[in-house]
C-alpha positions as CSV (number, residue, x, y, z in Angstrom):
1,M,47.8,-2.4,-28.0
2,Q,50.4,-4.1,-25.8
3,R,49.6,-6.2,-22.7
4,L,51.2,-5.6,-19.3
5,K,53.1,-8.8,-18.3
6,T,55.3,-8.1,-15.3
7,R,54.6,-7.1,-11.8
8,P,56.6,-3.9,-11.9
9,Q,54.5,-2.8,-15.0
10,F,51.2,-3.5,-13.1
11,Q,52.5,-1.6,-10.0
12,A,53.6,1.4,-12.0
13,A,50.3,1.6,-13.8
14,L,48.3,1.3,-10.6
15,A,50.4,4.0,-9.0
16,G,49.4,6.3,-11.9
17,G,46.0,6.9,-10.3
18,T,42.4,6.0,-10.9
19,V,40.8,7.5,-14.0
20,S,37.4,5.9,-14.0
21,R,35.2,3.8,-11.8
22,T,32.0,1.7,-12.0
23,A,30.3,-0.4,-9.5
24,H,32.6,-3.4,-10.0
25,F,35.7,-2.0,-11.9
26,A,38.3,0.7,-11.6
27,L,40.6,1.9,-14.4
28,H,44.1,3.0,-13.5
29,R,46.3,5.0,-15.9
30,L,50.0,5.9,-16.0
31,S,50.6,8.5,-18.8
32,L,53.6,7.7,-21.0
33,T,55.6,10.1,-23.0
34,A,56.8,9.3,-26.5
35,P,60.6,9.1,-26.7
36,T,61.9,12.1,-28.7
37,T,65.5,10.8,-29.2
38,S,66.9,7.5,-30.3
39,L,68.3,5.1,-27.7
40,A,71.9,5.8,-28.8
41,Q,71.4,9.6,-28.4
42,A,69.6,9.1,-25.1
43,D,72.7,7.3,-23.7
44,S,75.0,10.1,-24.5
45,I,72.9,13.2,-23.8
46,G,69.8,14.3,-22.0
47,P,68.1,13.1,-18.8
48,A,67.6,9.4,-18.2
49,P,64.1,8.1,-18.5
50,S,62.1,7.6,-15.4
51,P,61.9,4.0,-14.1
52,E,58.3,3.9,-15.1
53,Q,59.1,4.9,-18.6
54,A,61.8,2.2,-18.8
55,L,59.2,-0.5,-18.1
56,F,57.3,0.4,-21.2
57,D,59.7,0.2,-24.1
58,L,57.2,0.7,-26.9
59,P,55.3,4.0,-27.2
60,D,51.8,2.4,-27.3
61,V,48.6,1.9,-25.4
62,W,49.4,-0.8,-22.7
63,L,46.6,-2.7,-20.9
64,G,46.5,-5.2,-18.1
65,A,43.6,-6.9,-16.2
66,M,43.5,-7.7,-12.5
67,V,40.8,-10.0,-11.4
68,P,41.6,-11.2,-7.8
69,K,40.5,-14.5,-6.4
70,R,38.9,-12.5,-3.6
71,W,36.2,-11.1,-6.0
72,A,36.0,-14.0,-8.4
73,R,36.6,-17.4,-6.8
74,R,36.4,-19.6,-9.8
75,A,39.2,-19.6,-12.4
76,V,36.6,-19.9,-15.1
77,T,34.9,-16.7,-14.0
78,R,38.2,-14.8,-13.7
79,N,39.2,-15.9,-17.2
80,T,35.8,-14.9,-18.6
81,I,36.1,-11.5,-17.0
82,K,39.6,-11.0,-18.3
83,R,38.5,-12.0,-21.8
84,Q,35.7,-9.4,-21.6
85,I,38.2,-6.7,-20.5
86,Y,40.6,-7.4,-23.4
87,T,37.7,-7.6,-25.9
88,V,36.0,-4.4,-24.9
89,S,39.3,-2.6,-24.7
90,Q,40.0,-3.4,-28.3
91,H,37.0,-1.3,-29.3
92,F,38.3,1.7,-27.3
93,A,42.0,1.3,-28.3
94,A,42.0,4.1,-30.8
95,R,40.4,6.5,-28.3
96,L,42.7,5.7,-25.4
97,P,45.7,7.9,-24.8
98,L,49.3,6.8,-24.9
99,A,49.5,5.3,-21.4
100,A,49.6,2.1,-19.3
101,H,46.1,1.1,-18.2
102,V,45.0,-1.5,-15.6
103,V,41.4,-2.6,-15.3
104,R,40.9,-3.9,-11.8
105,L,37.9,-5.8,-10.5
106,R,37.2,-4.1,-7.2
107,T,34.1,-6.0,-6.0
108,G,32.5,-9.3,-6.8
109,F,29.5,-10.1,-8.9
110,D,26.6,-11.6,-6.9
111,R,26.8,-15.4,-7.2
112,K,23.1,-15.6,-6.4
113,Q,22.2,-13.5,-9.4
114,F,24.9,-15.0,-11.7
115,I,24.8,-18.7,-10.8
116,S,26.9,-20.0,-13.7
117,A,30.5,-19.0,-13.9
118,T,30.3,-18.2,-17.6
119,S,26.6,-17.4,-18.1
120,E,25.5,-15.1,-20.8
121,P,23.9,-12.7,-18.3
122,L,27.2,-12.4,-16.5
123,K,29.1,-11.7,-19.7
124,L,26.6,-9.1,-20.7
125,A,26.7,-7.4,-17.3
126,V,30.5,-7.3,-17.4
127,R,30.6,-6.1,-21.0
128,L,28.1,-3.2,-20.3
129,E,30.0,-2.1,-17.2
130,L,33.3,-2.2,-19.0
131,E,31.9,-0.1,-21.8
132,Q,30.8,2.4,-19.2
133,L,34.2,2.4,-17.6
134,F,36.1,3.0,-20.9
135,E,33.5,5.5,-22.1
136,R,34.0,7.6,-18.9
137,A,37.7,7.4,-19.2
138,T,37.7,8.5,-22.9
139,R,35.2,11.2,-22.3
140,Q,37.3,12.6,-19.4
141,E,40.3,12.6,-21.7
142,V,38.5,14.6,-24.4
143,S,37.3,17.2,-21.9
144,A,40.7,17.6,-20.3
């Protein structure tokens, strides 16, 4: 599994559309096609790859995490949520399609309920919700 690193990669994956949602998270996906010709052949014949395809040079599952300050004020909370996203995604990596994925935090967790920025209840709540998110996305992929 590769990680998204650049702004254009994140923008392309977000433009791909929402695949799954939970109360706090949304999963966006941009489907990628595996290259059928080598780079040398592609230069001389055939259509040019789309700009989105050019951003993702390796045919693999790509993943990025967006945790805005708007929804998680403390850096420690943002980092904890991102770690949970990448950890949970590793368990689903084999079941995810060849695509660029972005997990986006779309609402904040209640600070009255989760007082500590890195509390075990917060980690558990994030993990359970992320498992639901990825389970819905993989279930939808199987039924399609």
